[in-house]
Each structure stands twice: as C-alpha cells, then as structure tokens.
C-alpha positions in Angstrom: 59.6 -55.9 55.3 62.4 -57.0 53.1 65.3 -54.8 52.1 64.0 -54.8 48.5 60.5 -53.7 49.6 62.1 -51.0 51.7 64.1 -49.9 48.7 61.1 -49.7 46.4 59.5 -47.4 48.9 62.6 -45.2 49.3 64.3 -45.5 45.9 67.6 -44.4 47.5 70.5 -46.2 49.2 73.2 -45.0 51.7 76.2 -46.9 53.0 78.0 -44.1 54.8 76.6 -42.1 57.8 78.7 -39.1 56.8 76.5 -38.5 53.8 73.1 -40.0 54.5 70.5 -39.4 51.8 67.3 -38.4 53.6 64.6 -41.1 53.2 67.1 -43.8 52.0 67.8 -47.4 53.0 71.1 -47.6 55.0 73.0 -50.8 54.3 75.4 -51.5 57.3 78.3 -52.9 55.4 81.4 -54.2 57.0 85.0 -53.5 56.1 88.5 -54.3 57.4 88.4 -51.3 59.7 84.7 -50.6 60.3 81.4 -52.3 61.1 78.4 -50.6 59.7 76.1 -52.2 62.2 77.6 -49.8 64.8 76.4 -46.8 62.9 72.9 -48.1 62.0 71.0 -46.2 64.7 73.0 -43.1 63.9 72.0 -43.5 60.2 68.3 -43.5 61.2 68.8 -40.4 63.4 70.5 -38.7 60.4 67.4 -39.3 58.2 67.6 -42.8 56.8 64.1 -44.4 56.6 65.4 -48.0 57.2 68.7 -49.6 58.2 69.7 -53.1 57.0 71.8 -54.9 59.7 73.2 -58.4 60.4 73.9 -57.9 64.1 71.5 -57.0 67.0 71.9 -53.2 67.4 68.8 -52.2 69.3 65.0 -52.1 69.1 63.5 -50.0 66.3 60.9 -51.1 63.7 63.0 -49.5 61.0 65.9 -51.9 61.6 65.7 -54.8 59.0 67.9 -57.7 60.2 69.3 -60.1 57.6 72.0 -62.9 57.7 74.5 -60.9 55.7 74.2 -57.2 54.7 76.4 -57.5 51.6 74.4 -60.4 50.2 71.2 -58.5 51.0 72.5 -55.5 49.1 73.4 -57.7 46.1 70.1 -59.5 46.2 68.3 -56.2 46.4 70.1 -55.0 43.3 69.4 -58.2 41.4 65.7 -57.9 42.2 65.6 -54.2 41.1 67.4 -55.1 37.9 64.6 -57.6 37.2 62.0 -55.1 38.3 63.4 -52.6 35.7 63.4 -55.2 32.9 65.6 -53.0 30.7 68.4 -54.2 28.4 71.7 -54.2 30.3 75.2 -54.2 28.7 77.8 -55.7 30.9 81.4 -55.1 30.1 84.8 -56.2 31.5 88.3 -56.7 30.4 91.9 -56.0 31.4 92.2 -52.6 29.7 89.9 -50.0 28.4 86.8 -50.8 30.4 86.0 -47.3 31.4 86.8 -45.9 27.9 84.4 -48.4 26.4 81.8 -47.7 29.0 81.9 -44.0 28.3 82.0 -44.5 24.5 79.0 -46.8 24.7 77.2 -44.3 26.9 77.9 -41.5 24.5 76.7 -43.4 21.4 73.6 -44.9 23.0 72.6 -41.6 24.7 72.1 -40.1 21.2 68.8 -42.0 21.0 68.1 -43.6 24.4 67.8 -42.6 28.1 71.0 -44.4 29.3 72.4 -44.9 32.7 76.1 -46.0 33.1 78.6 -46.8 35.8 80.1 -43.7 37.4 83.6 -43.6 38.7 85.1 -46.9 39.9 81.8 -48.4 41.1 82.5 -51.7 39.4 83.2 -54.2 42.1 81.0 -56.5 44.4 79.7 -53.4 46.2 79.9 -50.8 43.4 77.9 -52.9 40.8 74.9 -53.3 43.2 75.0 -49.6 44.1 75.1 -48.7 40.4 72.1 -50.9 39.7 70.2 -49.3 42.6 70.9 -45.9 41.2 69.2 -46.5 37.9 66.1 -44.2 37.5 62.9 -45.9 36.5 62.7 -44.0 33.2 66.0 -45.5 32.0 65.8 -47.4 28.7 69.3 -48.9 28.6 72.1 -49.4 31.2 75.8 -49.9 30.7 77.4 -51.7 33.7 81.2 -51.9 34.1 82.5 -55.0 35.9 86.0 -55.0 37.4 87.7 -58.0 39.0 91.1 -58.9 40.5 90.5 -62.6 41.1 88.6 -65.5 39.7 84.9 -65.9 40.5 84.3 -62.1 40.7 83.0 -61.6 37.2 80.7 -64.7 37.6 79.3 -63.0 40.8 78.8 -59.6 39.1 77.2 -61.1 36.0 74.8 -63.0 38.2 73.8 -59.7 39.9 73.4 -57.5 36.8 72.3 -60.3 34.5 73.5 -58.6 31.2 71.6 -59.1 28.0 74.8 -58.3 26.1 78.3 -58.8 27.3 81.6 -57.4 26.1 85.2 -58.2 27.0 87.5 -55.5 25.9 90.7 -57.7 25.9 92.8 -60.0 28.0 95.9 -58.2 29.3 98.5 -58.4 32.1 96.3 -56.8 34.8 95.8 -58.0 38.4 98.1 -61.0 37.7 98.6 -61.4 41.5 95.0 -62.1 42.2 94.2 -64.0 39.0 97.4 -66.2 39.2 98.9 -65.2 35.9 97.7 -64.6 32.3 95.8 -67.9 32.0 94.0 -67.0 35.2 93.1 -63.6 33.8 91.6 -65.2 30.6 89.7 -67.7 32.7 88.4 -65.1 35.1 87.3 -62.5 32.5 85.7 -65.3 30.4 83.3 -66.0 33.2 81.2 -63.3 31.4 81.0 -65.7 28.4 80.0 -68.5 30.8 77.1 -66.4 32.0 76.0 -65.5 28.5 76.2 -69.1 27.3 73.8 -70.2 30.1 71.2 -67.6 29.2 69.4 -68.2 25.9 68.3 -64.6 25.4 71.8 -63.1 26.0 74.5 -62.4 23.5 78.1 -61.1 23.3 79.7 -58.2 21.4 82.7 -60.0 19.9 85.9 -58.7 18.4 86.6 -61.4 15.7 90.2 -60.2 15.4 91.0 -61.6 18.8 91.6 -65.3 18.5 91.4 -66.0 22.2 88.0 -64.4 22.5 86.8 -66.3 19.4 87.8 -69.5 21.2 86.4 -68.6 24.7 83.1 -67.3 23.3 82.2 -70.6 21.6 78.5 -71.4 22.1 77.5 -67.8 22.7 75.1 -65.9 20.5 77.3 -63.1 19.0 77.2 -59.7 17.5 80.5 -59.5 15.6 82.9 -56.8 14.4 86.3 -56.8 12.9 88.6 -55.3 10.3 88.0 -57.9 7.6 85.1 -60.0 8.8 82.1 -59.8 11.1 78.7 -58.2 10.9 80.2 -54.7 11.4 83.5 -54.1 9.6 86.0 -51.3 10.0 89.4 -50.1 8.9 92.0 -48.1 10.9 92.2 -44.4 9.9 94.1 -42.8 12.8 95.6 -39.4 11.9 98.6 -38.4 14.0 98.4 -39.7 17.5 94.6 -39.6 17.7 92.6 -42.8 17.1 90.3 -42.9 14.1 88.6 -45.4 11.8 86.2 -45.7 8.9 83.2 -47.9 8.4 80.6 -48.6 5.8 76.9 -48.6 6.5 74.1 -48.7 4.0 76.4 -48.0 1.1 78.0 -44.9 2.7 81.5 -44.7 4.1 81.8 -42.8 7.4 85.1 -41.6 9.0 85.7 -41.0 12.7 88.5 -38.9 14.1 88.4 -39.1 17.9 90.0 -37.2 20.8 91.5 -40.5 22.1 95.3 -40.6 22.1 96.8 -43.7 20.7 95.9 -46.0 17.8 95.3 -48.8 20.3 91.9 -47.0 20.9 90.8 -47.9 17.4 89.3 -51.2 18.6 87.4 -49.4 21.5 85.9 -47.0 18.9 85.0 -50.0 16.6 83.2 -51.7 19.5 81.1 -48.5 20.1 80.3 -48.3 16.4 79.2 -51.9 16.3 77.1 -51.5 19.4 75.4 -48.4 18.2 74.5 -49.9 14.8 73.2 -53.0 16.6 70.8 -50.8 18.6 69.7 -48.8 15.6 71.6 -45.6 16.2 72.2 -43.7 12.9 75.7 -43.8 11.6 75.8 -40.0 11.6 74.9 -39.8 15.3 77.5 -42.5 16.1 80.2 -40.4 14.4 79.1 -37.3 16.2 78.9 -38.9 19.6 82.4 -40.5 19.4 84.1 -37.4 17.9 82.5 -35.3 20.7 83.7 -37.6 23.5 86.5 -36.1 25.6 88.5 -38.4 28.0 88.5 -37.5 31.6 89.2 -38.8 35.1 92.9 -39.1 34.6 92.5 -41.6 31.8 94.4 -40.8 28.6 93.5 -37.2 29.1 95.4 -34.3 27.6 95.9 -31.4 30.0 97.4 -28.1 29.1 99.2 -26.8 32.2 100.9 -23.5 32.8 104.1 -24.7 31.1 103.5 -28.0 29.4 101.1 -30.3 27.6 100.5 -33.4 29.7 99.0 -36.7 28.7 97.5 -37.8 32.0 97.0 -41.5 32.3 97.5 -42.0 36.0 94.3 -43.8 37.0 95.7 -47.2 36.6 98.6 -49.1 34.9 99.6 -52.7 33.9 102.2 -54.0 31.6 99.8 -54.2 28.6 98.4 -50.6 28.9 101.8 -49.1 29.8 103.5 -50.7 26.8 100.9 -49.4 24.5 101.1 -45.9 26.0 104.9 -45.7 25.8 105.0 -47.0 22.2 102.4 -44.5 21.1 103.9 -41.5 23.0 107.4 -42.3 21.7 106.1 -42.5 18.2 104.3 -39.1 18.2 106.4 -37.2 20.8 110.0 -38.5 20.5 111.2 -35.2 22.1 108.7 -35.5 24.9 109.2 -36.8 28.5 108.1 -40.1 30.0 107.2 -40.2 33.7 106.3 -43.8 34.5 105.2 -45.1 37.9 105.2 -48.6 39.4 102.6 -51.1 38.2 100.9 -52.9 41.1 99.1 -56.2 41.6 101.6 -58.2 39.4 102.5 -60.7 42.1 105.5 -62.9 41.3 105.8 -61.3 37.9 106.4 -57.8 39.2 110.2 -57.8 38.9 110.2 -59.3 35.4 107.5 -57.0 34.1 109.2 -53.8 35.4 112.5 -54.9 33.9 110.7 -55.6 30.6 109.3 -52.1 30.7 112.7 -50.6 31.3 113.9 -52.5 28.2 110.9 -51.2 26.2 111.8 -47.6 27.1 115.4 -48.2 25.9 114.2 -49.6 22.7 111.8 -46.7 22.2 114.8 -44.3 22.2 113.4 -42.4 25.2 116.0 -43.5 27.9 117.4 -40.0 28.2 113.9 -38.5 28.4 112.4 -40.8 31.0 111.9 -40.6 34.8 110.8 -43.7 36.7 109.0 -43.6 40.0 108.5 -46.3 42.6 110.2 -49.1 44.4 109.7 -51.7 41.7 111.3 -49.6 39.1 114.0 -48.9 41.6 115.0 -52.5 41.7 115.5 -52.8 37.9 118.7 -52.2 35.8 117.6 -48.7 35.0 120.5 -46.2 35.2 118.6 -43.0 34.4 116.5 -40.7 36.6 114.6 -42.6 39.3 112.7 -41.6 42.5 111.2 -43.8 45.2 107.9 -41.8 45.4 106.0 -39.1 43.6 106.7 -36.9 46.6 110.4 -37.3 46.2 110.2 -36.3 42.5 108.0 -33.3 43.5 110.6 -32.2 46.1 113.4 -32.5 43.5 111.4 -30.4 41.0 110.7 -27.8 43.7 114.4 -27.4 44.2 115.7 -27.8 40.7 112.8 -26.8 38.6 110.2 -28.9 36.7 110.2 -29.4 32.9 108.8 -26.7 30.7 107.6 -26.4 27.1 107.4 -30.2 26.8 104.9 -32.9 25.9 104.8 -35.2 29.0 103.3 -38.6 29.6 102.3 -39.4 33.2 101.5 -43.1 33.4 101.4 -45.3 36.6 99.2 -47.2 38.9 96.7 -45.4 41.1 98.8 -45.8 44.3 101.7 -43.9 42.8 99.4 -40.8 42.3 101.4 -39.2 39.5 98.6 -36.6 39.1 100.0 -34.9 42.1 102.8 -33.6 39.9 100.4 -31.5 37.7 100.6 -28.3 39.8 104.4 -28.3 39.3 104.1 -28.8 35.5 
C-alpha cells in the first residue's frame, strides 16, 4: 500500500504523537531535534491506522516504508490535489499574504464552499498538510505559500499546482535567505514561472506594480489597477481605515473596511477583482470585505483595560514596518510606537534598523517611541530602548505602563510584543 492509498482510506494525517488523530496516517517527519521514525510504533499504539517511515523500526504491516517521509508527504498531497480536481488559488508575496488569503476566503465563501490555509501552515510541510486537510466537498481552495529562500515557491507551486497565482508584492522580507531584494524578486517570481509553464493557469496581476508587470510576461492574466486593467478601482480610505470604490455593471460600489492603513487598499482591490472574476456579486463582495475583522496579531485593534492597541506583532520587515509607522503617525500623532527588531535581514540588518530609526524621527514620533531588541540597540537611537520585551515589561511593572493612549505594537515574531498586552 502506498501512502496515498492509505490516506484515501483514512482521510486524516498526523505528524505528532502528542495529538494523534484516531484512524489517521502518521508521517514520521524528521527535524533538527527529533526523528519521527522513533515514534512510529507509538503512533500506531495511540490509534493511527498507518505510519509512514523511512528507517527500519520494527515488524508491523501498518508500517509503510519509503525513501524519504517528507517527499512522501509532499507527493501524497500533490496526488490528493489532483484527486480533488478543484480550482486552487496560490498566493505569495513579501507582505500581506495572510490578509489577502483571509480576504479571498471571505469573498469567495459568500458563494462557494472554500477551504483556506489556517495559521502559518504555508511552508514545505504546512502546504502539504493544508492540502490534505481539504474536505472532498470543497469547491475552491486558497493556499498561502511562504518562503525564506529561492527555490521554495517553485517547490510549493509544484505541490499545490495553482490554477490562479497571486503575488501580493515584493518587499524587504527574509533578505538573509533570499540574498537581497533581487533575490526576493527572483524567488517570489517562481510562482509566475510555474503559471507560465501551465497553459490552463493564470495570474491575478496588479498592473500598478511595474516589476510584476515585467516578471509576469508570458502569463495569462486577470488584471486590476487604479487606471487600467479588467477591474479598476479608486482609493477611498476614510480616516485610518482602508477603503475604495469600484464600478461594476454601471453601478459604483464603495467599501469601507476594518483594515487599518491605506496600504491595505491594494489588498482589498485584489479581493474585489478575484471575486468579480469568480462571478461573486458586487453586493456580496462589499459585504464580505466590510465584515472581515483582522485577527491573529495582524493589524488588529485591541481595546485593553487602559488603552487602544494596534497589534501587529506576528511579523515585521522594513517594508511592512515603514508602512505601519507612517500610517500610525498620520492618524495617531499623539499615540505611542513600540517597535521590535526585524529578523532575517542578514547583512542589511544594521542599515535597515538605522533607516527605521530615521523614519521614526522624520515622522515626529521620536518622543513617543520605545524600541525593543538588540538590533535597535545598536542604532543611533537616543530615546527609550530595551533589549527584550521582558525588560520592558519589568520596567512597566515598576514604573507603570502607558494609559489612555493609542499604541502600535509592531515587531518580528521572535520579539513577542504581544506579551505586553496584559500590562496595557
């Protein structure tokens, strides 16, 4: 029996013996500190129907030995994707992947049974697991693809085989792994390479992005933009919340979202274009986007006991942090910035953190900004600075945390600025 045949019989997958799904297929993955093969027999004892291994672990007809468990998982996911035969939307980009994925899901769900990536299951393991979690009754799937080095998007696209691809943007994210901005553009554009090589696939293309216009040459396109493209839109943000208007069938529709920052206008425009392409009514598109509430520590307003906090502590890079700081300073000049280090910048780390310090100064927020992390500690910053989130928390416990303020928490995942919320 092959792993795919076992999966079709079980329709469930497990990779951790601490939470085995009864009747599932256990894939004995390896990591830097663990070897899943060592737990295969335990997985069977805990209720797994089969265990996929790549090392001899014992005699049991439920053990399915392969050359490489990870490749077997990826192949199983690809076979199941073909078995389903449904349209799949694959998206990547430096910033806004999850926001776009959730907006796409909200819009498409108004008419279709849609399955989308949950959490951060967007890498070489997460994408296969996402595919294998798609119920048979699903009509459309939205798969987020993350990457921190070249070749990864090519791999993920080959697994999920998207019918429609979308790149949100090219920004300064994971520069260490990609080898700089040009490496980022090359790596993310691997999605266009896949689309180009598949005659029935197309890309959702922002025609206002000249680099994407160049890199998508030769792809079938569904286009949107402010002044050209199949689906046109105009910015209509009111206050700090992103909005736009678009015309469809001689009617003008206006959207006012709950997404903070006008930089989210393009994300909304992409969701509108996608919805119209799949035949969703303009009224339902507007309703779906206006009802969407950000979550998971991503541009999410939280009303705490004493403050209003814009929590954006899931991830950070120079592009996303710059946009957040500029938007927050514009709408809350009397607010407080709490910024944490940006990781995975490689040789550019010192330069990018210094540039961020300069941006804060130019925004007029120097006296209302606290920086957290070693990278920021090595800049020319002369204001409040702490080495870790825990150090800032200790300081607030002794001196008192801010009250009656609008506060932006923005930093990379490893800084864990969300741990400050109980004090705010």
